[in-house]
N, C-alpha and C positions, 0 to 999 in steps of 0.2 A: 219447564214445560216439556222440552224435548226429551229430557231424561225420563220423566213420568210416562210419556207416550211409548218410549222404547221399552221400559219395564213391563208395561201392559202387553205389548206385542210379544215379548219373550215369554211371559207367563202363559199367554194364550197358546203359543206354539208348543210349549212343553206339555200343556194339558192335552193338546191334540195328539201328540206323539204317544203319550202314556196310555191313552184310551183306545188307540187304533192298532197298536202293535200287539199281536197275539202270537205267542210262541207255538211251535209245532211239536206235538207230543209223539213220541216214537213208541210203538207197541212192541211188546216182546214177541219173539219169533215162535212159529208153530213147529210141529214135529216133522222130522224127515225120516222117521223110523218106519212108517208104512206108506206105501206108494199111493194109497187111496186118498191121501191128504193133498196130492198135487193136482194143479190145474194148469191152464195155459201159461207159458212162460211170460212173466212180466214183473214189474216192480209192484209191490203191495202198497196200496194207498187206502187202507181201510179207514172207516170213520171212527174217530176216537170215542171212547166212553166219556161222556161229560164229567163223570165223577172222578176220572183219572187225569184230566187235563192239568198241565202245569199251571200254577197260579199266575195272575197278572202281577207285574212288579209295581209296588206302591212305594214311591220315593220318600214318602213321609214316615215310613215305618223303619224300625231298626235294621241296620245292615250288618249286624254281627251274627254270623251263622251259629245256629244252636246245635253243637255236636254233643250235647250232654247225654251220657249213657242213661241217666235216670229218666229224663223227660222223653227220650225216644222210646224207652222200654215200656213206659206206661201206655203207649199207643198200640203196642204190638197185639194185645188181646183184642182190641176193637178192629184192627185191620184184618185179623184172621177170620172175622165173622163176615167180611165183605163177600160179595159175589165173586166167583172165579174170574180172574183177569183174562181178557181176550187174548187168544193165541193165534198169531198169524206170522208166517215167515216173512222176512224182508224181501226175499226173492222166491218166487214160486216156479216150479218146473213141471213139465209133463211127466207122466209115469216112467216112460223109457229113459228120459234124461236123468231122472232121479236114480234109477237103477244103475246107470253108468257112473254117476258121481259117487254113489255109495261104494261100488266096487273099486273105483279109482283110488279111494282113500287107502285101500290095502296095498297100493303100489307106491304111495308117496314116500314112504321111508327109504325105498331104494331108488326111486326115479325122481323124487322131488315133486313140487307143485307145478307139473308140466303137462303139456299136451300129450307127451309120450305116456304118462301115467293114465291119462284119460283114454287113450287108445287101448292100453292094456285092460282097463276096466270094461270097455265096450266089448272086447273080445271075450273077456271072462263071463259076461252075462249073455253071450251068444248074439250080440247085435253087430251090425256093420260098423266098422270104424268111421264111416262117413257121418254118423250121428254126431260126432264131435264137432262137425262144422255147423251144427245148429246152435252152438253156444257162441254168441257174439264176442264175449270176453272169456276165452277158454280157461286159462289158468286162474283167472279171478273167480270164475264160476265155481271152481273146485274149492278154493279157499272160503268163499262165501257160503257154500253148502256146509262145509265143516263148521263154520262159526254159528250158523243157524241150528245145526244139529246139537252142538255143545250147549247152546242156550236152552234148547228143549230138554236136554238131559238135566241141566241145572234146575230147571223149573220142577221137574219130576222129583228131584232130590229134596227141594224145598218143601214140596207138598207131602212127602212121605216120611221125612226124617223128623221124628218128634223131639229128638235131643236138641235140635237147632233152636227150638222155641224156648229152651231153658237158658240160653246164653244171653248175656247182656249185649246191647247193640254193637259195641266195638268188637267183641269176640265174634258175634254173628257175621259181621262184615268181613273180618279177617278169614273166617272159616269158608265163607262162600267164594271169596276171591281165590283162596287157595284151591278149593275144589275145582273151580273153573280152569285155573291155570294148569292143574295136574292133568286135565283132559288132553292137553297138547304136549305133555311131557314126552310121549313116545315119538313125537315129531320134532323134538328140540333141535336136532341137527339140521333140520330143514326149515325151522321156523323163521329164521332171518330172511329167507327167500319169500315166505308168506307175507311178512311185514312189508317187504319191498314191493310186492304185488299190490297190496292194499294201499300203498302210498302213491301209486300212479294216479295222475289227475283224473283219468276216466273211472277209476275205482273208488276214489275218496268218498263220494256221496253215499254209496252203499256201505262202505266200511264205517263211516260215521254213524249211520243209522243203526247198524248192528251193535256197535259199541255203546251207543246211547241207550238202546234197548236193554243191553246187559246191565249197565250201571243202574238204570231205573229199577230193574227187577231186583237187584241186590238191595237197594235202599228200601224198596217196598217190602221185601221179605223181612227186613230188620225192623219193620213197624214204623217207618218214617211217614209223617204226615206234614212235612214242611210246607210253609206258606210263603208267598212273596219271594223276597230275595234269598231266603234260606234254600228254596227249591233249587235254584241255579247254582248257588255256592256249593252245596253238598255234592251235587252231581259233578261239578267241575273238579272239586278236590278229589273225589273218589276216582274219577276218570284219570287224573294225574297219577294217583297211587297205583292204579291198575297198570297203566302203561309203563311206568318206571320199574315196577316189579317184573313185568313181562320182559323188559329189556335186560334187567339184572339177571334174570333166569337164564338168558342165553349164554352167559359166561360163567355160570355157577358150576363148579366141578365137585362140590361137596356131595356126600352120599344123600340120595333122595332130596336133593335141593335144599338141604338144611339151612344154608345161609340165606337163601331166597326167602324162606318163610320167616326167618328172624328179621330180615329187612322189611318184609311186608308188615309184620306185627308192629315194628317200630314206627313205620309211617302212619299206620292207623292210629296208634296211640298219640302221635304228634297232632293228627287232625282233631281228635277228640279233646286234646288239651288246648286247642286254639282259642276257644271261647274263654276258658279259664285264664289263659295268658292275657288276653285283651282286657278282661275284667280286672286282673291284678294290676295291670299297667294303669288303668284308670284310677284305681284306689291309690296307687303310688302318686299319681299326679295330684290327687286331692290332698294327700298328706303333705307333699312338698309345697303345694300351692298355699297351704295354710301358713307356712313360714315365709315364703318368698313373695306372696302376693297373688291376687286373682288373675293377673295377666298370664303368668306361666301356667296356672291351672287351666285356664280357658284354652290356651294354645294346645296343650297336650290332649285334653279331652276332645278338642276339635279334630285332631289328627285321627283319633281312634273311632270317631263317629263317621268319618268319610267312607 
């Protein structure tokens, strides 16, 4: 009797959790190319488009991520006909602040992601250096501005490059990650400093939002319409691929980062082979289980269904 009551209580608690937890969707960033797009400095908390929200996790559905090139590509044509995705920056600035940050980027290569570069930027656009004091997290603001600007440039490329639409999803993703990382190639000698700034506790929330927006935009551009567990797994895997490739790039001394792009292509291929690998393992379990008994088969199948 006590066991039955406990089981009922646990089942009720699990249902409550899965129906009340709703993930937060991160929107892609807006443009920093024209000052008219800036407003009062603040974190952006725009209302998400209901059609773009990440799905609820359903524990009863398959937990094997679908990285199939074929199944993903068949959705790309339908996704291209959707309404344009909302564009808002993760962080917004006033017009003069945006001018300072834009000018400051031209000094990063020599001065790094520093307050000194921001002071030089302020002087370049004819503003008082005191405006730098209006940024609560000075160096972080410069890195975050660059991240949002790069995402805007990437979105423009996605919308204008017709050749991307002819690629299979794995190639599509490799191409977009490479394009995005090439945007920071000119700052490669200072990028380790940028990563350390992003990793500071006060800067992690914004850094996470910006990277989540980037990863989601890449998957969307590849025609992904994942549901339930797939939505989370795909973005987690691609986030890992992006971050490891970014770090690999820091120590790559080959011409035009040749080894970095080979590393990236290999990691993407591994991700798209993941589902195939799991399926083959299950088939092997079934074949072996036919000779050794159902207990072995059930054990191995159970492992790959977790």
